[in-house]
N, C-alpha and C positions, 0 to 999 in steps of 0.2 A: 373606706367603704364608708359610705353613708349611712350604715346604719346609725340610730342615735346612742348618745354613753349618755345613760342614765344612775342614780343613785335607789339602792333597794335595801337599805339595811345604815340606821343609826346607831351608834349608842355614843353615852355622854357622861362623863364626870365632871361637875361643871362647883365651883364654889358655890353657888345660890341653889346645888340644886343635882341630885346626882340621879342620874338614870332619866332618857330622852323627855317621860312623859313630865317630871319634876323639873327639870332645864324648861322646858316648854312652859309648866304652869309657872315656872317662877320668872320670868320673860315677860310672859303676858300682862303678871299683875305688878311688874314693875320691882322684882323682889332682888335687894342687894344681897350678895355673899363676902360683902368686904369685910372684917371684922380686927382686932387684934392682935398680933402676931402670936402663935402658940408654940411653934417647932422647934422655938429655942426663944434665949432671954433677951427684947427689945429694947430696954428699958435707956440703953445709951446712946443709940440712936436718932439723929432727927423723925424719921420713917419710922412708925412703930404698927404701922398696917397695911395687909396684904390680902387676896382674895387664897384662904384655902380651902382644899377640898376637904367631908368629913367622910374619910371610907375607912374602911378594915381589909385590911390587904389581905389575910389569910387564906381568904376564897382560892386565891388568885399562884401565891405563893409562898413556901411553907415558910412555916418560922426558922428555919434552917439554916432555908438558903436566900433570906431577905441581910442574909451576911456579906452576901456575893451579888447581890444586887440594889440600882437604885430605887427611889421611891416612885419616880417613872413607870417603873416595868409594870407593876399592878397592877398600873390606873391605867396603862393600855393597852394590857391584857384586859383586865375585865372591859374597857370600852368596845375593844374587838371581839369580848365573847358576844354582849348587847346587838352590836351592828350585825354577828353573823345570826342570830338568833332572826331578829327582825327579816333581814333577806331571805330563812328557811333554809338558809344552810349550814349542816351540820356535820363539822369536817370527821365526827369519829364512823360516819357513816355513807362518806364518799370515798369511791377507789383511787388507786396510788395514777392514775391517769389522770382523774379532773385535783387531784391537788397538787397536782404537777400544772396545772392551766391556772391556776390562785396565784396573785403575788402580791406582795407587801407593796409599799411606796410608801415609807415611810413622812413626817417633816417635823423634826424638833429645833430650838436653836440652840439647844446647851443641850439635852440629847443626859446623861448620868454624869452629868458636873456637879451633881450632888454627892452623888457617891464619890468622885474622886478628892471631893471637898474632906470628907468623912475619913477617908485615908488617908489621905496624906495629913492629916491631923495627927491619928494615931502612926505614923512615921515619925514624924516631928518630933512627936512626946517618947517616944522611944518605945510606943507599946508595940513593933513589930509583929508579934504573935497575935495579937489579939485582931489583926487584916488580916483578909480576906487573901485566896489565896489565888481567887481573880482580880487582885488587883485594875489591872494593865487592862486585860481584855475588857472586862466591865465594864470600866470609868470610859472608852468608847463613845465618841455619839452613836458609831453605826448600828453599839450593840444592840439598840431600843428594835431593830426589824427585826435580827436575829431573834430576839428573845419571845416573838408574836410568831412566827414562820414556824420556832421551836415550841410551841407553845398549842399550839393547833393543829402541827405537821404538815404544815405548807410547803412545799416543794419548786414552784415557779420564782422569779426573780424576788430577793430580797432587800430593798432600797430603803440609806435614807438621805433625804435630801434638808442638810441644814443651809439655810443662807439666810439666820435672823430672822424676824422677825414676819416674811413671807414666807415661811420653811414649810408650813402645810401647805400654805395656798399653790405653792411648787406642787409640792408633795400630787394634789390633784390635781394640776394642771398637768402632769406628768402622765401619772394615771391615766387619765385623761385620753392623753395623745399615743398609749400604749394600746388602750384599746381602740382606739380609731386605724391604728396601725395593724389591727387583728394578730400582733402577738405572742396576747394572754387574754381571756374569756374572762377572770377575772380579776379586779386591784382589791387589797383590802387596805384603805389609805385615809388622810387627815394627820392631826397634828396630836401630842403628848410634851411636856414640859414643865418639869417639877421643880426652880428653880429659887424657889423661899431657903436662901440658905441664909444664913452670920454674910459669910462673905460675900456673895453674890448682893446682896443689902446693904454693905459696908458700901460697897462700889457703885451702886446708886446713888449709895447719898454722897457721895465725894463728888459727882458728876452732879447735883444736884439737880436730877429729873425727875422725883420721886414724890410725890404728896409727905410734907409734915406739917400743912396746916391745920389735921382736920385727925389727927389721934385721938381724941376724943369725940369723935362720934365718925367711928369709920364706914357706915354707910353713907357717906356725904362728900367722902375722899376721892372717887372720882366720878368727875363733872367734865365730858367733854364736851366741844363749844360753850363754856360761860368762862362770865367777867374774871372769877376771883379763881381759876380752876390754877395748884401749884405746881402739879409738874402728876405721871403717872401712880396707877395703883398694883407694885409687882404681883403676879397671880401664878398658878397653875394652873393644872386640869388633863382630860383626856378627848379628845370628840373622834369616833373613828366610823368608819362609812363604806360601806361596799357598795361598788361599782362594775357596772360592768353595760355590754349592748343591748341595745331595747327586745330584740328579736328573743338573744337567752330569754331576759327576765319575762317576756309573755310569754315563754314557750316554759316555762318552769311554776308561771302562775302567780310571780312576785310582783308585792305591793311596790309601786316608782312611785317613787317622793319626785322628783323631776331630774330636767334634763341639762346635763354639763353641756354647755351649748356652743363655750371660748375658752378660753385664756391666751391672755397677755404679759407681758413681762418686759421692762427698762431698768437701764440705770442712769442716773446724773449724773454719776463718775466726777462727784463733787467732795465727798468733807466724807472720817469713818464715822460718824456720827450723826452731823446738824443735815436738813433739806437744803436744798437749792431752795430758794423762796420765791426761781418763779410761777414753780408746781407744773412746766411745761413734763417731764417726763412721768411723773404720776398719772397727769389727763394723757400722754401717748402709748401708756399699760393698757387702762382701763378702755380706749379707744381701737385698741388691734382686740381685746378681746372683744369688743363691741362687733371691726369687721372680721373675726375669726366666726361669730355666728351667721351670720350676717342680717345685721339687726343694726339698725339706728339709731342714738340718739333718745330719738323720741317715741322708741318702742321700748323704753325703760320705764318702771314704776317704778320701781326701789331700788336702794341703793343700802350695805352696808356698810357704816363708815369706820377705816382703822381706828379714829377718834382716838387716842390718847389719852387725850387729857392732859399736854400740854401747850403750851402757850403757842410755840412756828409748828408745829404738829397739823392741831385743829386750824391753823388759820391759809397753811400752805394746802393739804389737803379744800377745801371751801373752796382754794382760789384753783386743783385742778378740777377737779368736776363741773366747775363753770366752765372753763376752758375744755375740759372733755363733751358738753352738755351744751353750752352755749345756752340761747334762754331755757329750753327747756329744765338746768340744772333746778327753777327758781319756780317749777311746776310738781318735781319729785324729793316722792315723802323717801326718807331714809333717817336712821337709828346709831348710835353710839351705844351697843350692847357692852364694852367695857362700860361703861359706867353702873353695871347690874355685877359685873363678874373679874372685876379689874384687866391686868394684862398679863397672859399666862403666855407670848414671848413667842416664843414661834408656833404653839398652837392656835395664836390669834384665828388665823384665818379660818381651821375647821369649825372653831366655836361661830363663828362668822355664818357663814356657809350651815350649820345647826340652826343657827337661830332662821336663819332667811328660808330652812325649808318648813321650819313652824308655820314662815304666812302664807309658803305657798301649801300647806297642810290644813290650817283653822284658818286662814280668811283674814286675820290679827296680823299688824304687823307693830314688833314690839317698838316698847319706849326707849327715850333719851332721858334716865333718870336723875334727876342735881340740875337741872338747867335751868336755873326760875333766873340767872339775872343774865342773858346772853351779851355775848363777845358782838362789839356791832359787827368787829370785821369777820363774823363766822353770821351767816346772812340765807341761813336754808334754812328748810323745813326739815327740822332732825326730829318730828314727832314727838316734844318734850311733856316730859311727865308722865302724860300717859300713855298708849297706845292704842292703835284705832283701827277699827276694824272696815276691810278690803280688800279684794280679790285682788292679786297682782298674777302676772299671766309674766312679767320677764323681769329680772331684777341684778344688778351687780355687786361684786362683793370685791373689796379693797381692800388692799395690805403694802405695808409703806415699812422698808427696814432699817436698820445702819446699815451704814455705807451704800450709804445711798441707794438703795434696791426698793426697787416699784414692782407690784405684780396684784391683777386682776380676774376672776374667772367671771360666767356668764350663767347663771341659769335662768330654765325657759318651764313653763308648766307646758307638762303632757299629758 
């Protein structure tokens, strides 16, 4: 189909702002959402900071039902509710045929892993009667998409893609393709993850890839492309979108944030956690996305970096951008928004897309905070410390995942 695929709704629960306007405001001002962990006692761990979301699940899941679902479920439902309202789609007023034309395509790295950890703890303590009767079905990753479909009575496909840190980028890419094929009219898409648990944090500490040098100054802990970075900051959150064809959006009088114009995905096929130093495959993912959009590297004005704040990722991603964009890489403005929110795992791609929508809407590019001493090997324009007023017409959102996965999206002004 030649009809463009557009984003018409956005909902956000982020460590630095609940609600899309609070998120946009926090990004624009360089506000960090990294704090000392409060969900468990982190005092025995090398890393004691994370990006936690301050929200009340009560409006979205009853106190009784919270026993049966993961923390990520009300987060995803709340962001979806905001996105649907923003897109002027009220499921309560829609007929069954329309509800059958609304699909759910979620991305999540861990899904309900936090819930499973709680259930196993009860089982191993011998407190079986305190566990949920839905411990197995509610502990699967795919249940998150089902919970959204049930919460809003949506009868289109209900899928969840879990590809590590590229999960929500891939979900948006698959939503884009399904809309292009004409098999569905609307897709609720994006990402949600809530991985801040003692078990998960302990695992990352064992791997020595989370920040441990900034426990006394949490807001400085996530510092992509900075010389003295020492690891990523684990985070949680939900960033959800409504996507549809432009003709449908125009007919409804919906506000259009941007077009999803291209998607690309590759694999280094190299290592369980380490990236191939060459950067060739993440570069190829970005190139495929630009080719899919019918755009040249010189057409892109902004890049939302994966930018985890780990030594290898930041260097290799910088190398990949140079491979994908050539000389234009040095003219390309980009930002590592994880510096303000941490790394929400499978939801990070959606967080970057939401940040890029702010850039389109407000003509303001978010900064990379804590970039006080740049790594000499990271020598591109990462918009250090302070955001920048600038109109952009096209952007690339890049993500990289464990298992050598790479995915990228092209967004374009409509």
